[in-house]
Structures are given as C-alpha cells and as structure tokens.
C-alpha positions as CSV (number, residue, x, y, z in Angstrom):
1,M,-5.9,-0.6,-10.4
2,Y,-8.2,2.4,-11.2
3,G,-9.8,0.9,-14.3
4,N,-11.9,4.0,-14.8
5,Y,-14.5,2.7,-12.3
6,D,-16.2,6.1,-12.0
7,G,-16.3,6.9,-15.8
8,Q,-14.3,10.1,-15.3
9,G,-11.1,8.9,-17.0
10,K,-9.0,10.6,-14.4
11,P,-7.1,8.4,-11.9
12,P,-7.2,9.8,-8.4
13,S,-4.2,10.7,-6.3
14,F,-4.4,10.4,-2.5
15,D,-2.4,9.7,0.6
16,I,-2.6,6.7,2.8
17,I,-2.4,7.4,6.5
18,L,-1.5,4.6,9.0
19,E,-2.3,5.5,12.6
20,A,-1.4,9.2,12.6
21,D,1.5,9.1,10.0
22,V,1.5,9.4,6.3
23,W,2.4,5.9,5.0
24,D,2.6,6.7,1.3
25,S,1.1,8.7,-1.6
26,I,-0.7,7.0,-4.4
27,E,-0.3,8.2,-8.0
28,F,-1.6,6.2,-10.9
29,E,0.3,6.3,-14.2
30,D,-2.8,5.4,-16.2
31,E,-6.1,3.5,-15.8
32,S,-4.7,0.0,-16.1
33,T,-1.5,0.2,-14.0
34,I,-1.7,-1.8,-10.8
35,V,-0.4,-0.1,-7.6
36,T,0.5,-2.3,-4.7
37,K,1.7,-1.0,-1.3
38,E,3.1,-3.2,1.5
39,I,4.1,-2.4,5.0
40,I,5.1,-4.3,8.1
41,H,3.7,-2.3,11.0
42,I,3.7,-3.2,14.7
43,P,0.5,-1.6,16.2
44,Q,0.5,-0.2,19.7
45,K,-3.0,-1.6,20.3
46,N,-5.1,-4.5,19.0
47,F,-6.3,-2.5,16.1
48,V,-5.1,-0.1,13.4
49,Y,-6.5,3.0,11.7
50,V,-6.1,3.3,7.9
51,C,-7.3,6.5,6.3
52,L,-7.3,7.8,2.7
53,V,-6.8,11.5,2.2
54,N,-8.3,13.0,-1.0
55,K,-5.8,15.3,-2.7
56,G,-8.6,16.9,-4.8
57,S,-8.3,14.6,-7.9
58,G,-10.9,11.9,-7.6
59,T,-12.3,9.6,-5.0
60,P,-9.7,7.6,-3.0
61,F,-10.2,3.8,-3.0
62,I,-8.7,0.5,-1.7
63,S,-9.4,-2.6,-3.8
64,A,-8.1,-4.9,-1.1
65,I,-6.5,-4.7,2.3
66,E,-4.9,-7.7,4.0
67,L,-3.8,-7.9,7.6
68,R,-1.6,-10.8,8.7
69,P,-0.3,-11.4,12.2
70,L,3.4,-12.1,12.5
71,K,5.4,-13.2,15.4
72,N,7.2,-10.3,17.0
73,S,10.6,-11.9,16.3
74,T,10.0,-12.3,12.5
75,Y,11.0,-8.7,11.7
76,T,12.6,-6.3,14.0
77,T,13.0,-2.6,13.7
78,E,14.5,-0.1,16.1
79,S,11.9,2.5,15.2
80,G,8.8,2.7,13.0
81,S,7.4,0.5,10.4
82,L,9.1,-1.4,7.5
83,S,7.7,-0.4,4.1
84,L,8.5,-2.3,0.9
85,F,11.0,-0.5,-1.3
86,R,11.4,-3.1,-4.0
87,R,10.9,-6.8,-4.5
88,W,13.6,-8.8,-6.3
89,D,13.6,-12.4,-7.6
90,I,17.2,-13.5,-7.4
91,G,16.8,-17.2,-7.3
92,S,14.4,-18.1,-10.1
93,R,15.6,-19.9,-13.2
94,S,12.7,-18.5,-15.2
95,S,11.3,-15.1,-15.6
96,E,8.2,-16.1,-13.6
97,T,7.2,-13.8,-10.7
98,F,6.2,-15.4,-7.4
C-alpha cells in the first residue's frame, strides 16, 4: 500500500525484476489499495536477485518480502516460475478470506 508515505500524493509505478527477467509491473489504483504479488520461483543458485525499476513516477518500494523454502516436489513446472494469477476460496461456508 502506498499510503502517501512521501507526501507527494502520486503513487509510483515500477517493474519488479526477478533474476534477469521482468516478474511484474506495479500500478497502484490509489493511495490505500493494497497490491500483493506472489511467485513460486526455483532459483538456480542459493540466492536470488530482486530489483525494482523506476518508471519515472515516484520511488519504488517493497513493504515486505517473504522467502519460503519448498520441497522441489511441491510444485513442478516445465519451464520458468509460477506466478499467482488469482486466488479463489471455493470451500468456505462464510465470506471470510483466509
């Protein structure tokens, strides 16, 4: 969430680079909309590079970044990373999000 932390009132837009590839572009609708990005990435080494590329409209930022090790058999992919498209709750009997 941008939250107007810089007092400019203009949410930034920027790209997230993972290793050497563009992972996603970040565009905020307004100051209070929360933007969350998730990806399952299998690194080639014991570390990863994450870079933010300024698109000329404010300072890029990350509020939080979480890295979690998964067993190689948890998710398989023939090539590349697995990026979250949409999250659905199809088993809940209430409207609560988990």
